[in-house]
TIZA-10879 format. One record per residue: residue number from 1; residue in three letters; x, y, z of N, C-alpha, C, O in turn. Coordinates in steps of 0.02 Angstrom, whole numbers, m for minus. Atoms other than C-alpha are relative to their C-alpha. Layout:
<rs>
R_keke_lofi_nu_nv_nw_cau_cav_caw_cu_cv_cw_ou_ov_ow
R_NUM_ALA_X_Y_Z_X_Y_Z_X_Y_Z_X_Y_Z;
...
</rs>
This chain:
<rs>
R_keke_lofi_nu_nv_nw_cau_cav_caw_cu_cv_cw_ou_ov_ow
R_1_MET_48_m19_48_705_m444_1054_m94_17_m11_m138_m26_m21;
R_2_LYS_88_m46_21_517_m328_1025_m46_m85_m17_m25_m132_m51;
R_3_LYS_35_47_41_365_m453_1005_m15_57_m60_5_115_m58;
R_4_ILE_24_m55_32_285_m374_858_m91_m36_m5_m109_m93_m21;
R_5_SER_51_37_53_106_m391_820_m41_48_m73_m59_107_m80;
R_6_ILE_13_m33_62_52_m362_648_m63_m21_m5_m80_m78_m19;
R_7_ILE_51_2_50_m124_m299_614_m36_m4_m64_m78_40_m76;
R_8_GLY_28_m6_69_m177_m343_437_68_m69_m21_99_m73_m74;
R_9_GLY_m96_33_28_m10_m471_422_m37_m52_m1_m52_m71_56;
R_10_SER_45_64_68_m113_m619_309_26_36_m63_65_12_m105;
R_11_GLY_m24_m23_66_m87_m506_180_48_13_m55_94_m28_m55;
R_12_PHE_m73_m24_37_35_m436_54_63_7_37_114_m25_50;
R_13_VAL_m87_2_m43_147_m350_146_m18_2_82_14_39_120;
R_14_GLY_19_34_m81_81_m406_322_41_m87_m21_70_m110_28;
R_15_THR_m44_57_7_170_m596_232_40_29_m6_66_32_49;
R_16_ASN_m70_m30_6_313_m505_181_55_m3_27_111_m29_20;
R_17_LEU_m50_m25_m38_360_m414_316_19_m61_67_60_m61_113;
R_18_CYS_m4_75_m58_324_m603_414_57_m50_m18_83_m92_19;
R_19_GLN_m50_57_21_445_m694_302_72_61_29_131_45_39;
R_20_LEU_m83_m39_m6_585_m558_341_11_12_110_56_26_149;
R_21_LEU_m2_12_m84_548_m570_536_36_m40_24_84_m50_62;
R_22_ALA_m34_85_m25_557_m734_528_51_m20_m30_50_m81_m22;
R_23_SER_m54_m19_41_705_m721_427_59_9_55_110_m26_58;
R_24_LYS_m48_m22_m29_790_m627_564_m6_m46_73_46_m41_105;
R_25_GLN_30_41_m58_706_m756_725_m43_57_31_m63_49_88;
R_26_ASN_40_m40_m55_604_m594_774_m76_m4_15_m123_10_m22;
R_27_PRO_65_14_m34_462_m630_874_m41_40_8_m41_92_41;
R_28_PHE_48_m57_35_290_m585_782_m74_m38_3_m82_m98_m2;
R_29_GLU_33_71_26_122_m634_771_m56_51_m23_m56_112_m18;
R_30_ILE_32_m46_56_m30_m597_656_m76_3_36_m105_m44_63;
R_31_ILE_81_m2_m13_m204_m537_699_m43_16_m56_m44_77_m67;
R_32_ASP_24_m24_57_m309_m534_542_m72_m51_20_m86_m92_65;
R_33_LEU_59_42_26_m476_m597_472_20_m69_m6_2_m116_29;
R_34_LYS_m25_48_29_m394_m716_393_31_m45_m9_88_m32_m27;
R_35_PRO_m83_4_m43_m303_m858_434_89_25_m43_89_54_m98;
R_36_SER_m85_12_50_m97_m853_359_7_m69_3_18_m113_45;
R_37_LYS_m48_56_30_m53_m968_249_47_m35_27_48_m93_46;
R_38_GLN_m88_m7_m2_128_m947_278_14_m7_47_60_m46_58;
R_39_PHE_m4_15_m106_123_m946_470_m41_0_28_m38_47_68;
R_40_PRO_33_20_m20_m18_m1008_526_m2_m28_74_m56_m39_101;
R_41_ASP_m19_20_m87_43_m1063_711_15_104_16_m10_141_58;
R_42_LYS_m17_m81_m21_90_m874_732_m44_19_m32_m21_61_m71;
R_43_CYS_68_m37_0_m101_m827_688_m50_9_25_m78_m46_24;
R_44_LYS_45_m12_m22_m242_m756_770_m60_35_m10_m66_96_m6;
R_45_ILE_57_m63_18_m423_m716_721_m24_43_71_m32_40_132;
R_46_GLY_m12_m80_m22_m439_m548_744_m35_41_m32_m35_34_m93;
R_47_ASP_44_m67_22_m558_m386_720_35_72_31_35_100_86;
R_48_VAL_m3_m77_m51_m488_m223_734_m92_46_22_m104_80_72;
R_49_ARG_82_m15_8_m700_m177_700_m16_m12_69_m46_30_103;
R_50_ASP_7_40_m67_m701_m297_864_52_27_53_109_4_47;
R_51_ILE_m31_30_m49_m629_m244_1028_10_m49_25_69_m65_27;
R_52_ASP_12_60_m55_m664_m384_1128_43_m61_m36_53_m114_m6;
R_53_THR_m37_42_42_m559_m474_981_74_3_8_117_m39_19;
R_54_LEU_m84_m37_m10_m404_m369_989_24_m11_86_78_m36_100;
R_55_ARG_m14_12_m56_m418_m370_1187_48_m50_27_90_m46_72;
R_56_LYS_28_60_m43_m422_m554_1196_81_m30_m61_103_m86_m49;
R_57_THR_m43_9_29_m272_m561_1064_83_16_m7_133_m18_m17;
R_58_ILE_m74_m36_29_m128_m441_1040_70_m27_75_94_8_120;
R_59_THR_m78_m1_m53_26_m507_1159_55_24_m19_101_m18_m17;
R_60_GLY_m56_m8_44_159_m396_1066_0_56_10_m48_93_1;
R_61_ASP_m38_m67_m22_284_m246_1131_m33_34_m49_m53_87_m26;
R_62_VAL_m11_m59_48_248_m161_974_m44_m11_m74_m38_m59_m112;
R_63_VAL_61_10_47_109_m137_847_11_m6_m52_62_m39_m58;
R_64_ILE_m5_20_86_103_m148_662_m51_21_m61_m52_m9_m115;
R_65_ASN_78_m17_m6_m74_m48_623_m20_m23_m112_m54_15_m146;
R_66_LEU_10_31_46_m69_m174_435_m92_24_m53_m102_39_m112;
R_67_ALA_87_27_32_m289_m184_401_m15_56_m13_10_103_17;
R_68_ALA_30_m67_24_m379_m54_315_m27_m8_m87_m1_m5_m142;
R_69_VAL_68_m12_56_m518_m58_192_26_52_m60_31_110_m40;
R_70_HIS_m16_m29_36_m458_14_25_m2_6_m74_25_46_m112;
R_71_ARG_36_m15_71_m534_m12_m128_m38_56_m32_m81_83_2;
R_72_ASP_53_m37_14_m610_107_m256_m73_m22_4_m121_m2_37;
R_73_ASP_73_14_m8_m750_41_m273_m41_m59_54_m74_m106_31;
R_74_VAL_60_5_m42_m843_m10_m111_m54_76_m19_m56_135_m37;
R_75_CYS_58_m21_24_m986_40_m138_m24_23_79_m30_83_89;
R_76_ASP_17_m50_m84_m1041_65_84_73_52_3_134_44_4;
R_77_HIS_m51_m67_m43_m941_212_129_9_m9_69_50_26_99;
R_78_SER_21_m1_m79_m991_157_308_88_m58_2_124_m39_48;
R_79_GLU_m41_67_m17_m837_m15_294_74_40_1_128_20_24;
R_80_TYR_m89_m36_m34_m693_131_294_m29_16_9_m60_25_m44;
R_81_GLN_16_m42_m71_m775_214_430_18_m50_63_49_m35_114;
R_82_ASN_8_48_m78_m791_55_556_76_m11_m24_118_19_9;
R_83_THR_m103_39_8_m595_m29_477_28_60_9_30_74_69;
R_84_ASN_m54_m48_m9_m482_139_445_m29_14_76_2_m5_125;
R_85_VAL_1_m36_m75_m570_220_601_2_9_29_47_48_45;
R_86_ASP_20_41_m67_m636_163_746_20_m65_m24_42_m95_25;
R_87_GLY_m77_21_m24_m534_38_691_71_9_4_108_m40_m3;
R_88_ALA_m27_m14_m39_m402_143_749_m12_26_54_40_43_81;
R_89_LYS_29_m35_m71_m492_217_906_m2_m93_17_47_m100_53;
R_90_ASN_m6_50_m40_m511_22_958_73_m26_4_86_m39_63;
R_91_LEU_m70_m7_m14_m319_m8_937_51_50_43_94_43_86;
R_92_ALA_m32_m67_m59_m260_153_1007_m28_m26_98_13_m23_144;
R_93_LEU_37_19_m82_m395_87_1197_54_m40_m3_101_m33_37;
R_94_ILE_m26_85_m11_m315_m78_1162_62_30_21_55_57_76;
R_95_CYS_m49_m29_1_m138_m12_1156_36_40_99_78_18_138;
R_96_SER_48_m51_m47_m179_119_1304_1_m51_77_24_m41_133;
R_97_GLU_33_48_m73_m245_m32_1427_43_m40_5_56_m59_62;
R_98_LYS_m66_70_m21_m90_m176_1385_66_25_28_110_m11_52;
R_99_GLY_m85_m39_m29_63_m27_1433_29_m6_m92_88_12_m101;
R_100_ILE_m45_m3_55_99_m53_1228_10_104_m13_m29_151_m7;
R_101_LYS_m30_m65_9_203_111_1188_15_35_m60_23_96_m65;
R_102_LYS_m49_m39_15_274_111_1034_m82_m27_m79_m115_m78_m77;
R_103_ILE_47_26_84_141_87_842_29_30_m64_66_77_m50;
R_104_ILE_m5_1_40_170_104_666_m46_m21_m63_m65_m76_m84;
R_105_PHE_67_m17_50_49_159_534_2_13_m19_15_73_m23;
R_106_THR_4_m20_70_29_124_372_m65_31_m30_m120_4_m33;
R_107_SER_41_m50_14_m53_282_300_m7_m27_m75_m15_m86_m91;
R_108_THR_11_m19_70_m68_317_123_26_66_m28_5_114_5;
R_109_VAL_9_m51_40_m8_451_m2_m61_20_m19_m65_69_m57;
R_110_ALA_80_0_38_m198_444_m41_m14_63_43_m67_86_23;
R_111_VAL_23_m12_m37_m204_564_98_5_104_m44_m25_158_m38;
R_112_TYR_m10_m61_39_m138_705_m22_m27_35_m62_m9_90_m84;
R_113_GLY_50_18_47_m277_671_m164_63_3_m69_113_m30_m82;
R_114_PHE_m51_11_53_m205_730_m323_55_71_24_48_132_19;
R_115_ALA_m74_m56_m2_m22_813_m268_31_38_m46_45_16_m102;
R_116_GLU_m62_m35_45_83_949_m338_51_m49_m12_51_m95_30;
R_117_ILE_m48_40_17_229_857_m415_61_m1_38_81_57_39;
R_118_GLY_m36_1_m60_376_809_m277_m39_27_88_m11_47_139;
R_119_ALA_m2_m15_m66_260_838_m138_24_m49_26_41_m104_5;
R_120_ASP_m64_45_m19_352_799_18_m65_m3_80_m125_8_87;
R_121_GLU_65_24_m80_278_752_219_m56_85_23_m93_98_71;
R_122_ASN_65_m81_m34_176_950_221_20_26_m55_62_70_m67;
R_123_ALA_39_m22_18_99_943_91_m55_m14_47_m68_m41_100;
R_124_PRO_85_m17_m25_m77_990_94_m57_m70_0_m87_m100_m45;
R_125_ILE_45_48_13_m177_867_146_m68_10_m43_m102_61_m46;
R_126_ASN_85_m16_54_m340_838_22_m6_m60_m47_10_m70_m105;
R_127_PRO_4_61_27_m379_682_m7_m88_6_m46_m134_44_m32;
R_128_PHE_44_m17_32_m505_650_m142_m85_m66_m7_m138_m68_m39;
R_129_ASN_54_38_21_m604_499_m113_7_m47_86_44_m29_131;
R_130_GLU_m1_m1_m64_m643_388_39_59_m45_41_52_m74_95;
R_131_TYR_m55_37_m44_m491_309_96_45_45_8_67_60_64;
R_132_GLY_m83_m74_m39_m346_452_94_m54_27_48_m32_43_103;
R_133_LYS_3_m47_m76_m495_536_203_m12_m57_48_13_m39_101;
R_134_THR_m13_15_m70_m526_396_328_74_m23_34_81_m40_92;
R_135_LYS_m25_28_m24_m345_350_312_53_51_70_88_44_121;
R_136_PHE_m32_m37_m69_m305_515_377_m30_18_97_m8_27_154;
R_137_LEU_21_m6_m70_m419_533_505_7_m39_64_m8_m20_120;
R_138_ALA_m32_47_m46_m347_371_591_98_20_m11_151_m3_12;
R_139_GLU_m102_m24_m20_m161_452_566_m36_63_80_m6_73_133;
R_140_GLU_24_m67_m63_m275_605_692_3_m57_43_42_m63_90;
R_141_VAL_11_68_m77_m321_442_796_65_m19_45_81_1_101;
R_142_PHE_m81_6_m33_m145_374_831_34_67_23_80_61_63;
R_143_ARG_m52_m46_m24_m75_545_859_m33_32_57_3_67_92;
R_144_GLU_6_m12_m45_m191_582_982_8_m26_37_m8_m3_92;
R_145_TRP_14_78_m39_m162_399_1054_100_50_8_108_76_63;
R_146_GLN_m75_m38_m12_50_492_1041_20_54_72_64_64_114;
R_147_SER_13_m101_m24_11_663_1120_m10_m50_104_m6_m12_152;
R_148_GLU_m9_50_m71_0_503_1306_81_11_9_122_18_m36;
R_149_LYS_m72_4_m15_163_510_1390_19_m40_m12_m14_m89_6;
R_150_GLY_m20_24_28_274_430_1307_6_m77_m46_48_m122_m48;
R_151_ASN_48_24_37_171_340_1194_85_34_m90_110_90_m98;
R_152_LYS_m36_8_39_303_295_1021_m44_m5_m68_m88_m48_m69;
R_153_LEU_59_m15_83_209_339_821_61_10_m60_88_62_m80;
R_154_ILE_m14_3_80_290_306_670_m57_13_m88_m83_m41_m102;
R_155_ILE_35_6_18_184_353_526_16_m14_m78_54_29_m101;
R_156_ILE_m24_37_33_206_259_374_m26_45_m73_m85_27_m72;
R_157_ARG_78_1_44_108_352_188_52_m38_m80_79_m2_m122;
R_158_PRO_m12_57_50_175_182_57_m23_63_m76_m41_116_m52;
R_159_THR_28_m16_101_122_262_m168_m8_m83_4_m9_m118_54;
R_160_VAL_16_48_2_93_112_m237_54_m49_5_110_m49_m20;
R_161_ILE_m36_80_29_144_m73_m213_m8_m36_m45_m59_m44_m79;
R_162_PHE_m3_45_34_203_m188_m300_58_m32_8_113_m10_26;
R_163_GLY_m51_53_15_287_m360_m334_m23_m64_10_m82_m81_6;
R_164_GLU_12_81_15_307_m549_m324_m63_m22_25_m63_m23_87;
R_165_GLY_89_13_m46_94_m604_m283_m37_49_m9_m99_50_m5;
R_166_ASN_75_m105_m9_12_m416_m293_m38_1_m35_m34_49_m74;
R_167_ARG_64_m16_79_m144_m443_m418_m35_66_26_m89_73_54;
R_168_GLY_44_m66_m10_m164_m253_m402_17_25_m59_16_m11_m108;
R_169_ASN_m1_m63_43_m128_m96_m506_45_2_m47_40_14_m108;
R_170_VAL_m44_m3_64_28_m109_m566_7_m75_m7_44_m78_m56;
R_171_PHE_m28_35_64_46_m301_m613_m93_m16_m48_m115_m60_m86;
R_172_ASN_40_m4_40_m112_m255_m674_3_18_m84_m31_m2_m131;
R_173_LEU_24_m41_50_m44_m120_m798_77_m63_m44_103_m66_m100;
R_174_LEU_m82_52_39_122_m269_m822_m11_m35_m20_35_m74_m32;
R_175_ASN_15_80_m13_3_m413_m861_m45_24_m77_m60_m19_m117;
R_176_GLN_29_m22_66_m88_m299_m1015_45_8_m64_34_m12_m122;
R_177_ILE_m35_m9_17_50_m245_m1066_32_m91_m61_36_m110_m119;
R_178_ALA_m12_94_10_107_m451_m1079_m38_m18_m35_m15_m61_m74;
R_179_SER_48_25_40_m58_m475_m1165_19_31_m53_11_m6_m102;
R_180_GLY_27_m5_35_m36_m365_m1274_m63_65_m23_m65_104_m70;
R_181_LYS_37_m36_m25_m179_m277_m1219_7_76_17_m34_122_19;
R_182_PHE_m2_m93_m53_m110_m110_m1139_m25_49_m65_m18_29_m122;
R_183_VAL_12_m26_44_m189_55_m1228_34_66_58_23_70_118;
R_184_MET_m23_m52_m64_m90_217_m1145_m53_44_m24_m95_48_m69;
R_185_VAL_95_m72_m14_m217_364_m1104_39_67_8_53_94_61;
R_186_GLY_m31_m73_m35_m135_523_m1115_57_13_m47_69_m11_m102;
R_187_SER_m107_11_43_61_569_m1169_19_m55_39_59_m91_9;
R_188_GLY_m53_34_m13_116_456_m1053_54_39_22_92_m1_50;
R_189_GLN_m36_m17_m16_234_575_m1011_m4_25_90_38_59_119;
R_190_ASN_7_m4_m102_151_570_m784_56_m31_m7_75_m53_m62;
R_191_LYS_m19_43_m28_262_491_m703_m32_m12_81_m67_17_122;
R_192_LYS_68_52_m61_195_373_m565_79_m31_52_130_m60_33;
R_193_SER_m60_16_m72_314_347_m381_m23_m59_29_m83_m69_42;
R_194_MET_32_87_m1_300_166_m342_73_m11_59_119_23_81;
R_195_ALA_m28_17_m87_368_55_m188_14_m76_m32_m19_m99_m79;
R_196_TYR_m6_75_4_424_m121_m202_30_m26_75_70_m13_120;
R_197_ILE_m18_11_m82_392_m230_m77_51_m22_31_49_4_87;
R_198_LYS_m61_0_m29_546_m283_m21_29_78_37_53_80_93;
R_199_ASN_m30_m51_m6_601_m120_m3_m67_33_58_m42_50_111;
R_200_ILE_34_m32_m37_466_m50_90_m45_m47_57_m100_m25_73;
R_201_VAL_16_14_m38_437_m195_223_96_9_32_111_4_92;
R_202_ALA_m45_m18_m18_614_m159_233_9_77_25_63_99_45;
R_203_PHE_m31_m61_m41_600_13_296_m59_m10_70_m60_24_121;
R_204_LEU_71_12_m72_434_m56_424_32_m43_57_5_m58_111;
R_205_ASP_m33_45_m41_577_m166_495_47_31_52_67_27_111;
R_206_ALA_m54_m65_m68_685_m24_534_m34_64_47_m17_98_96;
R_207_CYS_28_m47_m100_568_80_637_m12_m31_42_m11_m12_101;
R_208_ILE_m1_70_m90_544_m74_750_39_44_44_13_87_79;
R_209_PRO_m64_m14_m54_690_m23_846_37_69_16_73_81_65;
R_210_SER_14_m68_1_693_164_798_m20_58_64_m79_75_66;
R_211_THR_28_m60_m88_675_301_983_m19_54_m26_m2_106_3;
R_212_LYS_33_m69_48_584_427_852_m44_m7_76_m39_m62_104;
R_213_GLU_70_m9_m26_425_485_990_m19_12_m46_m71_m21_m41;
R_214_TYR_43_m1_31_360_533_841_9_3_m75_6_64_m81;
R_215_ALA_0_m33_77_378_545_625_m33_m27_m39_m59_m81_m26;
R_216_LEU_37_m18_73_303_558_474_6_m18_m56_m11_29_m92;
R_217_PHE_m49_7_53_378_476_327_m52_m51_m95_m71_m107_m114;
R_218_ASN_14_35_80_313_447_132_32_m42_m11_79_m36_28;
R_219_TYR_m24_90_6_377_270_84_4_53_m92_m36_99_m104;
R_220_VAL_3_6_73_434_295_m132_63_m16_10_107_2_49;
R_221_ASP_m79_m11_19_564_212_m231_43_60_m64_7_82_m109;
R_222_THR_m22_m27_45_680_313_m339_38_m12_m60_59_m68_m45;
R_223_PRO_44_m61_36_692_370_m478_m81_m36_m34_m97_m92_m54;
R_224_ASP_44_m14_41_539_398_m548_m22_m39_m64_4_m8_m111;
R_225_TYR_12_16_75_485_312_m700_m69_35_m44_m127_18_m36;
R_226_SER_63_33_32_381_379_m832_m62_m36_m22_m35_m84_m50;
R_227_MET_24_28_24_238_306_m883_4_m26_m77_m23_m77_m99;
R_228_ASN_m27_19_51_306_304_m1045_86_m51_m10_108_m86_m55;
R_229_GLU_m54_45_7_477_232_m987_4_m69_30_48_m111_39;
R_230_LEU_27_34_m44_389_136_m899_m29_m68_m39_1_m122_m41;
R_231_VAL_22_52_49_280_27_m1015_61_m23_m64_61_m79_m88;
R_232_GLN_m26_27_47_428_44_m1151_65_m50_38_87_m100_11;
R_233_HIS_m48_54_m44_557_m44_m1026_m48_m86_7_m32_m127_m36;
R_234_VAL_74_43_m11_409_m184_m983_m3_m24_m54_12_m82_m65;
R_235_ARG_3_45_89_382_m212_m1171_80_m19_m27_90_m74_m52;
R_236_HIS_m44_29_6_552_m220_m1197_33_m77_27_46_m127_m6;
R_237_LYS_m20_60_m36_610_m347_m1080_m77_m67_m4_m72_m128_3;
R_238_LEU_68_74_24_428_m465_m1116_28_m28_m70_59_m78_m87;
R_239_THR_m18_m25_95_443_m403_m1317_33_2_m15_25_16_m74;
R_240_GLY_m55_m28_66_602_m381_m1382_m32_83_m41_3_106_m87;
R_241_LYS_68_m71_8_475_m211_m1422_30_50_28_68_37_75;
R_242_ASN_7_m72_m57_489_m20_m1359_m29_28_m17_m29_81_15;
R_243_HIS_32_m49_11_381_58_m1442_m60_17_82_m53_13_143;
R_244_ILE_45_m35_m89_232_126_m1310_m52_m61_m59_m42_m120_m45;
R_245_GLY_48_24_34_88_52_m1453_m70_31_m11_m67_78_m51;
R_246_PHE_60_m53_48_m92_126_m1493_1_34_77_18_7_130;
R_247_ARG_34_m48_m52_m155_285_m1380_m62_35_m26_m89_47_m80;
R_248_LEU_77_m35_m6_m306_368_m1320_46_52_19_103_55_43;
R_249_PRO_m4_m67_m28_m327_551_m1304_m31_m5_66_m86_m34_71;
R_250_TYR_28_m5_m71_m361_574_m1120_m71_8_1_m114_m21_34;
R_251_TRP_100_m10_m5_m536_653_m1172_m33_m62_m16_m69_m92_24;
R_252_LEU_27_57_30_m588_520_m1258_7_m72_42_m36_m115_32;
R_253_GLY_m22_35_m33_m505_401_m1138_m54_23_72_m74_m13_118;
R_254_LEU_50_m38_m87_m613_481_m983_m78_m9_m9_m122_m21_32;
R_255_PHE_103_m3_27_m797_487_m1100_9_m68_14_m40_m100_32;
R_256_LEU_m5_100_m2_m739_296_m1087_m51_m22_71_m104_m47_89;
R_257_GLY_43_17_m92_m771_290_m903_m29_66_2_9_94_m38;
R_258_TYR_72_m27_1_m908_423_m884_m50_m73_m21_m89_m102_17;
R_259_ILE_57_56_16_m1001_279_m983_m3_m42_49_m52_m57_83;
R_260_ALA_m16_47_m52_m906_159_m878_m47_m25_88_m65_m71_125;
R_261_ASP_40_m31_m82_m992_245_m720_m53_m30_m10_m70_m78_24;
R_262_GLY_66_9_13_m1147_231_m794_m53_m66_m16_m112_m79_m2;
R_263_MET_7_52_m7_m1150_76_m842_m19_m58_60_m69_m92_69;
R_264_VAL_19_21_m76_m1102_6_m658_m61_24_24_m92_m18_57;
R_265_ARG_24_m37_m63_m1210_119_m579_m101_m57_m13_m136_m78_33;
R_266_ILE_58_29_36_m1380_30_m695_6_m83_21_m28_m120_57;
R_267_SER_m23_105_m11_m1314_m165_m689_33_m19_61_26_m76_84;
R_268_GLY_m12_26_m62_m1227_m160_m534_70_m39_m21_102_m63_26;
R_269_ARG_m78_80_9_m1053_m288_m627_40_58_18_26_109_m14;
R_270_LYS_m88_m12_m3_m882_m213_m568_49_m16_m63_79_m67_m81;
R_271_LEU_m16_m12_70_m824_m144_m728_90_17_1_91_61_44;
R_272_PRO_m40_3_m1_m608_m142_m752_20_100_m13_61_140_9;
R_273_ILE_m26_m91_m1_m614_50_m807_m44_52_22_m102_44_1;
R_274_SER_27_m45_m37_m676_196_m715_m5_83_m22_19_84_m79;
R_275_SER_m27_m51_27_m671_395_m747_36_6_59_74_54_50;
R_276_ILE_m54_m44_m45_m570_413_m569_56_m69_m4_100_m74_39;
R_277_ARG_m45_47_21_m474_258_m638_58_26_m61_116_13_m77;
R_278_VAL_m14_m35_86_m459_364_m806_55_70_36_114_75_17;
R_279_LYS_m35_m65_m19_m392_537_m711_52_m34_55_98_7_49;
R_280_LYS_m38_28_m41_m283_436_m575_67_m44_m41_113_m60_m4;
R_281_PHE_m29_28_50_m180_344_m742_34_46_m11_80_53_29;
R_282_VAL_m5_m70_m1_m148_523_m817_25_49_27_47_100_0;
R_283_SER_m62_m66_m36_m63_619_m676_m4_m27_49_m41_m66_80;
R_284_SER_m56_m2_m19_69_643_m603_m11_m35_94_m29_m7_146;
R_285_THR_m35_15_m92_102_566_m423_97_m28_19_139_m70_35;
R_286_GLU_m82_m20_m31_266_616_m391_7_21_81_m2_77_104;
R_287_PHE_m39_m10_m72_324_605_m211_73_17_12_118_11_m30;
R_288_THR_m67_m1_m41_470_647_m96_2_m8_70_m37_18_109;
R_289_SER_1_21_m60_526_573_52_59_m5_39_112_m8_7;
R_290_ALA_m39_m15_m65_627_581_227_31_m59_m4_90_m64_12;
R_291_LYS_m4_79_1_637_408_206_79_m10_40_79_m42_92;
R_292_ALA_m39_20_0_818_404_221_25_70_78_81_95_82;
R_293_SER_m18_m19_m69_825_501_397_m36_m43_69_m42_m39_130;
R_294_LEU_m7_71_m31_786_364_467_32_m36_5_23_m90_m25;
R_295_ASP_m76_34_m23_945_304_534_44_m23_m76_69_m72_m103;
R_296_ALA_m51_37_70_1028_328_378_m41_m57_m25_m4_m106_m29;
R_297_PHE_3_52_22_914_201_311_m11_5_m94_m30_51_m131;
R_298_GLU_m19_10_111_944_128_92_m51_m35_21_m71_m68_69;
R_299_GLN_31_87_0_834_37_19_24_m33_m35_53_m7_m82;
R_300_PRO_m24_61_1_881_m151_m11_19_2_m92_73_m1_m122;
R_301_PHE_3_19_97_820_m161_m226_19_107_6_15_153_47;
R_302_SER_19_m82_54_843_14_m350_m84_m43_m43_m97_m101_m59;
R_303_LEU_40_16_18_666_41_m415_0_m51_m61_m38_m99_m63;
R_304_ALA_16_54_49_705_m46_m586_28_m88_33_25_m141_2;
R_305_GLU_m24_59_4_778_m184_m499_m72_m45_54_m83_m106_57;
R_306_GLY_66_22_m15_617_m215_m408_m66_m6_m73_m120_m35_m73;
R_307_VAL_55_18_42_517_m213_m556_36_m75_m79_15_m112_m123;
R_308_GLU_m21_67_26_631_m334_m629_2_m77_11_0_m126_m26;
R_309_ARG_12_62_m24_627_m460_m515_m111_m10_14_m133_m64_34;
R_310_THR_43_15_21_437_m440_m533_m9_m32_m66_m37_m86_m73;
R_311_LEU_m2_42_24_462_m470_m686_21_m90_m1_m2_m145_m15;
R_312_GLN_m22_83_1_537_m623_m673_m29_m27_34_10_m72_48;
R_313_SER_29_25_m61_420_m687_m540_m68_m34_m40_m96_m88_m43;
R_314_GLU_55_14_29_286_m641_m649_m23_m41_m66_m76_m72_m72;
R_315_PHE_12_23_58_292_m700_m810_37_m44_m57_27_m85_m101;
R_316_ILE_m61_32_41_457_m728_m866_29_m82_26_46_m114_m24;
R_317_ASP_m2_87_m86_495_m922_m715_m54_40_26_m34_92_53;
R_318_PRO_39_3_m54_335_m894_m634_m19_m61_48_m10_m120_32;
R_319_ASP_m14_84_m58_307_m1022_m479_m94_7_6_m139_49_10;
R_320_PRO_70_37_19_152_m1100_m494_m19_m17_100_m72_m48_106;
R_321_GLU_m18_9_m50_173_m1115_m301_m30_70_44_m76_84_82;
R_322_ARG_12_m69_m45_178_m951_m238_m67_36_19_m115_34_m20;
R_323_GLU_61_m16_m32_46_m870_m136_m12_34_m28_41_54_m52;
R_324_ILE_33_m73_31_m78_m706_m232_m8_6_47_m5_m29_97;
R_325_PHE_27_m51_m42_m131_m571_m164_m47_33_m55_m28_45_m112;
R_326_TYR_36_m39_33_m265_m489_m231_m24_66_45_m63_61_93;
R_327_THR_1_m59_m12_m262_m307_m195_m27_47_m18_m19_100_12;
R_328_GLU_17_m37_13_m376_m230_m319_m54_m44_m34_m100_m18_m66;
</rs>
């Protein structure tokens, strides 16, 4: 079995991937800025921005790059360039130096920006933020590396990832519904593609033995929920109620977002609302994926099962010992 070097393996996706690999007794190592709580004996401290630490730490046969700066509110935009793009250049160089012939890279659907409904892997690239821009530039770095003879590259563009222990946008939505503080902005008819953590790591695992020279996949779990459907389902599961609750018209929500933007610029304090978050909330992010073409891959869990498992773990029967990952 090939040894897997997981860059950024101490994070949410990385830890779940390592759990899967460990269950299959597949050898792996973690290279990350911070120690892994669950796999301390497998972790080496390394930084994609520092090529010397990569040179010292990477000893695997396949590299999976999960490392990224991804938050919307990073003020110093050079951080995106340094980690996402320059880090990709460093990894590509180290792989060439060490004769590592396969890289699996997690990019993002953010490279498409506000994409048309049903956008597939051939949709136009039109990112609206630094995260999406630099992720696409990183893809280009790895594609150039793949053009060398014998190199293999698989790029995965996941949509928003959720699951047990994640403290990102989906959890924030679920928590607002559970607490009774959720306010719907807009009609709620827009749909949101999502990816359950156990499914995305199963797909990453399926990419390891693939013999494809080059492949590019969106990753989404289907069928998509509309915001109304998701909120109704979660509210019914947690509270027994089926209604959506209070709504704000889009124009008012956006106006409040712009006010919050101004307050952040003046005070420097981070707020849970912003104009870009309102725009993202009301937009439809429906993607299609060619994932089934990867050796007839089938997701282990339906999207509904992923939501049910997350609600059970986070709100109905929470585990106080579970590791928490803050991704937003």
